[in-house]
C-alpha positions, 0 to 999 in steps of 0.5 A: 702760899696764901690763896684769897679770893677776888670778890670784883671779879665777874661772875656772870662769865661763863667758862666755856673751857671748862678747866683751871686757867692761872697766870703768874706774874712777877714782882715788875708786874704787880705792886703789894702796898698798904695791904691792897694788890696792885696789877700793872697799869691799874690805879684801883687795887683788886677787891680781895677778900683775904684769907689772912694777913700776909707774912711778907712782901709777896715775891710772886703772884698767881691769878687763877679761875677755876671751873666754878667761875671763881677767881683766886690770888695766890701769894708767894711770901717768905714765911718763918713758922713759929714752934708752938710751946711743948706739950704733954699730950700724945695721940693714936689715930685710926682713920676709917670710912664709918668715923674719919678717925677714932682716937685712942681715947675713944673719941670718935670724929664722925665721916661726913661724906660730902660726897654722898650729900650732894649725890642726888643734886649733882646727878640731877645737874648731870643728867640736865647737863648731858641733854644740852647741845654741845657748844650752847650757851644752855650747856655752858650754863649747865656745866657751871652748875655741876662745877660749883657742885663739885667745887662745894664738895671739895671746899667742904672736906678741905675745909673738915680736913684743916679744922681736925688736922689743926686740932690735932696738932695744936693738942698733941705734942706725938700723933702717931697713925698708920702708913695706908696705901691709899692709891691700892685701896682706892682700887677696890670698886666697892670702896673706892668713892668712900675712900676718895671721899675720906680723903686719908692721903691729904689728912696725912699730908696735913698733919705732917707740914703743920706738925713740922711747922708747929714742932710736933711729931707725926708718927706713922707705922708699918701698914702690916702692923695688926692693929685691929687684930692685935689685943692691946691688953696682951698682945694676942693676935686674933687673926680670924677676926671678920673685916666688918666686925666692930667689937670682938673678944679676946680669947686670951685674956677675955678683954672686950674690944672695940675694933677702932679704939683697940686699933687706936691705942695699938698704933700709939704705943707702936708710934711711940716705940717708933719715936723712941727706937727710930725704927720701923714696926714688923709685925712678923716678930709678933705673929711668931710669938 
């Protein structure tokens, strides 16, 4: 599915409904010729800013308008993904809120916190919106400004996630990560906004389908494996580790650990074991030991 933006759409038209509108057309209602898209009964092609070249002639086309008043066209095409050359690199990642994720080599990718970046401006526009009369043109204009901020946040988040997921897939043959119950974690009232902004679920979804396209392996280990509390050197599990602690000292072998890096190393080791054995990893035998 390829999505492109239509530049010729009228930007002054206000979307009073405030939600996404779309229409899907079959091949009888459009023509794709010489890289241009023509609608039925229209001699001029749509002025489209293509995100990429179409791999084949589209079978269906969906025209949509989002809540921010932007027009898009989505083309459904036949696509054969090409596997990438084999790589000798393998990585384990531990997702978080302070950093979006940390690799087993200690490299940290910061979490931009897009919602927090635009929070003040969004709050101001929402207050102005609440004071506008219902059904007025001023309210429609104010609603459009709020929708554009939300669209800006979503676009920035999506762009960041796509860039990072593509980087991981391109560089590594195997990517190991945890299976997180995001729907359960997001119920925490103190962390729900930060977890939603990090979009762990969407990040893992992108890794999995891009890995499948490129012939890479994305391994998700058991969510109950104590990756942060287990010493990757000796296997000791430090059950008393506080939730917010960034570093801890192993009383068994004396190793000082960065909590996130230690977790990523354990995730990589367990993920490779899962990939080799084809079995889920249960932490109970480790605790019993």
